[in-house]
Every structure is written in C-alpha cells, then in structure tokens.
N, C-alpha and C positions, 0 to 999 in steps of 0.2 A: 123507735126514733132515737137517734143518738143525741149526744149533748149539744153538738153544734146546731142541729135543726131545732131542738128545743129552745136554745138560747136565742137564735134569730127569731123564732116565732113569738117568744114571750118578752123580748128585750123592750123595757118600758122607756128608755131614754136614748136620746141621740148621742149625748156627750157625757163625759165624767162630771162636767160642771153642772149639768142638769141634775144628775144623781146627787151630787154633794149638796146642791141647793134644797133638793127634797128632804135629805137627811137633816139639814139644819131646821127646816120648817117642822118636821115631825118631832124633833127634840124640843123645839120651842113650844110646840102645842102641847106636848105630853110631859114636859120637863119634870114637873113636880111628882108625876106618877112613876117616873123612871128611875130605877136604882142604877148604881154605878155599873153593876154587871150587865144590866140591859143595855145601857149606852155603849159599854165595851163591845157587846155582841153586835150592835149596830155597825160600829166602826170596823169590826172584823169582817162582817159580811161585805161591807163596801169595798174592803181592800181585795177581796176575791171576786169582785164584780165589776172589774175595770175593762176587761177585754170586750165584753158585751155589757155596756153600762147598765147596772141594775140587776144583773143575773149572776148569782153565785151558786156553785155546784159543790156541796160539801156533805160529808158524813157526820152524824152526831158525835162519833168517837173522835174524829179528826178536830172538830170544833173544841171538844172537851180538852184535848191535848193542847190546842193552841192557847186557850185561855186559862188553862190550869184549874178547870172546875170538873165536877163529876158529870157523867152522862145524864143523870136525873136532873141536875141543875140546868144543863144546856136544854133539855127538852122543856123544862118549866119556863125558861126565859124565852125561848122560841115561841111557846104558846102565848106568852104575853105580847110579843110582837105581832103575832097573828090577830090576837084579840084587839089590839089597838089599830089594826089595819095599817101598820107600818110595813109589814111584809106579807107576801103571799107564799104559802108552802105547797110545792107540788111533789108528791111522793113518787119516786122512780122505782119501778120494778125491774129486777134482772130477768130477762126473758129466758135466757139459757140455763142459768143455775137456779133461778127462782129466788124468792125473798126480796127484801128491800135493798136497794142500792143507794147511792148518794141522792140526797133530795135536791130539788131545785128551789132556791130561795130568791124571790123576786121583790126588790125594793119598790114599794108602790109610790107613784107619783102623788103629789098633793092634789087637793081638789082644784086649786087654781091652775095647776099645770094640766090636768085633764081637760078643763074648759078650754084653755089656750090651744091644746092639741086638737080638740074637736073643731074649733073655729078655723084652724089652719087647714084642716082636712077639707072642710066645707068650701073654703076659699080656693083650694087648690083644684077642685073639681070644676069641670065645665059642663054646661047643660047639653052640649052637642057631642059629648064623648061618644066614640064608637066602640069602646073597649067592653068586653063582656063582663060587666059589673056583677052579674048574678053568680058568677063563680067565685066562691069565697076560699076554697081549699087549693093549696099549691099543687101544681101538677108534678107527677114523678117523672123524672127525666127518662126513665125506662119506658114510659108510656107515650112519649112523643114520637110521632111518625118521623122516620129518617128523612123522607122527601120533604116534609113540612119544615123540619129543622134546616135543611139545606137551603131551602127557598127563603126562610126567614133570615138567614145570614147573608142572603144576597138581596136585601131590601133595596128598592129602587135608588138610582143614583140621583134622579130628579128630586128636588127639595119640596116638601109640602109647606103650605103657608103656615100651618099650625105645627111647629116642631114639637110642642108639648104633646099633641095628639099622637104623632108618630112615635115619639119616645115611649109613650104609654103602651101603644099598640105592639111595639117590639117586646117590651118587658112581659106583657100579658100573654105573649105567644108561649112563654116558658113557665112563668110563675104568676098567675092571675091573683095576686094578693096585694091589696091596696097599700098596707103598711110598707111592704117591701119596695113597691114602686115609689112611694113618697120619699123613702130615705135615699133611694138612688137619685131621684130628680132633685131633692134639695142639695145632695152632695154636688151634683153637676152644676146647679145654678149658683151655689155659693162660690165655686171656683172660676166661673166665667163672668160673674157680676161686674167686676171691675174692668173687664176686657171688652165688654159689649160696644163701647164707643170707639174701640180701636180696630177690632177685626169685624169682618163682614159676618152677618147673622148665620149665613149658610156655612161659613168656615167653622164656627163654633158648634154649630149643629152637627156637622159631619164628625167632629171629634167626639161628641156625646154618643152618636150612633156606633162609631167604630169601637169605643170603649165598651158598650154594651155587648157587641158581637164578640169581642175578644173575651169578656167575662164569661158569657154563656158557652163559648167554645171550650174554655178552660174547665168549666164546671162539668162538661161532658167527658173530659179526660181524667179529672182528679177531683178529690174533695177540696173545696175552697172554704177555710174556716171562717173567713170574714168577707163575703162577696161584696158588701158595700165598701169596705176598705180597698179590696182588690180593684174594684171599678174606679174608685177615687184615685188610686195611684196611676192608673192607665191614663185617665183624663190629665192628670198633673204632667205625666211624661209627655203626652201629646202637646200640651200647652207650652211646655219647655222646648220641645222641638220646633214648634211654630215660632216662638220668640227668637231662637238662635237662627232659624232660617231667615227671619226678617233682618237680623243683624248682618248676616252674610250678604244679603241683598243691598243693604245700605253701605256696607264696606266696598262691594263691587261697584256700586254707583259712584261712591266717593273716589275710588281709585281711577275710574274712567274720566274724571274731570281733571 
C-alpha cells in the first residue's frame, strides 16, 4: 500500500484547524510532562502533516536532521509521544528492498473530538440505507467489473427523493468505506449549504453526482493524491458555472427589456 492510500485510510482530521486544536489540547493536558524537545517534535510532525491533516510520513534520520538531535533522541521522544497517546506510529516496510522505510506518524484526536466524530457519524446514517454497510474494506479498482463501472457512471437521469441515499449508493459502488463517503458528502454539503434556497434541489443534486462520476473516472485513469480535494474542486467549478450561467440569463433578460 503506497503513502497516499495509507494517508487517506488513516487521516484523523478533516482540516488543519482540527489538527491544530488537537495539538493545543494535547499540550495543555500533558504540558508539565513535556520537555521543549517533545513539544518541538509535535510541531515538526504537524508541519509535515498538512496535506492529509494529522498524517506525517518521515524517517527517523530525517527528523533528527530537521531538529538537530541524535537519532537515539528522536526515537526516545517519539516513544514518549506514543506513550502519552499523542501520536500513533505505524512502521512501514519496504516490500521490494526490505527493511524499514519511513514511518507513518498519526496525530491522535482528543477524546472530545472522537466523541463528536462518533455522534456526527451516527447522525449522518439513516436507518433505511440500502448501501452494503457490511463491506468495510475498500474495493480495488482493478477488481471492478468494467460493465458495472460503465453502468454506474450512467446513473439514472431521474432524481431520487433521497439524494443522500443516491450519493452514498454511487460512492459505495467503488469504495464502500464509511469514512471516505462521509468526507465526500460533508465537502459537498458545505459547498451547497448557502445555495439551497437559491437553486432547485435537483440542480444541486446533479452537480454532486456529476462531480462523483468525474472523480471516479479520473481515478480509473491516474492516481489522484487527494480524491476529496479533487471532488471538492469539481463541485466548486460546477457551482461557479451555474452562477455565471444565471448571470448571463439575467443580462439577456435585462437586454430584452
């Protein structure tokens, strides 16, 4: 499994702000136990954990060079962070050459954040969901039947009453992973929230479905380092297009008067 896949799978935060808040809470809770070197290490990891908030991918020797400490000190400090549950360390093995590669360091959410996330997940679920929740592991794109993929990209033009259900159904055709779905759906809802009283529900729903299809089509062709960000950019572009289309209509209407 490559870095991108691991980062997406283990990413603990949606935004850098959430990560920074967790770091402040950890330092506040353990402040009297943390040396200056330990705190410096926390901030170093956070600087390398911005692309996928909370996930840093670094070698011990690289960390030692960055903070000007010995490798032994780096290992001791990292062990302290693991002991205090501030970070989780996942060792990464090099499959081809063997031996240890760069480790994955995950900045842990605080207890409060974990509880909040759990409640959000429960509230986002609906009891009548038709999605195959029993499947926890992501599907490999190589294992997707080509016919099923083509049919999924041609999802019906008619609009379901429950756009949430259709959105989830399409996502689960390719990656039946709850966390991935929630991130996509929250990104979509945050962008259309202020527009729901301006545009028809079906119009906004079509934009979300179109963005999903475009994202999965792109993932079939190339490696997308940040699928959620890619999806978000497509939604933004489609909303911008919708806005300028409405402006043109208003200008044409005004000109005819």
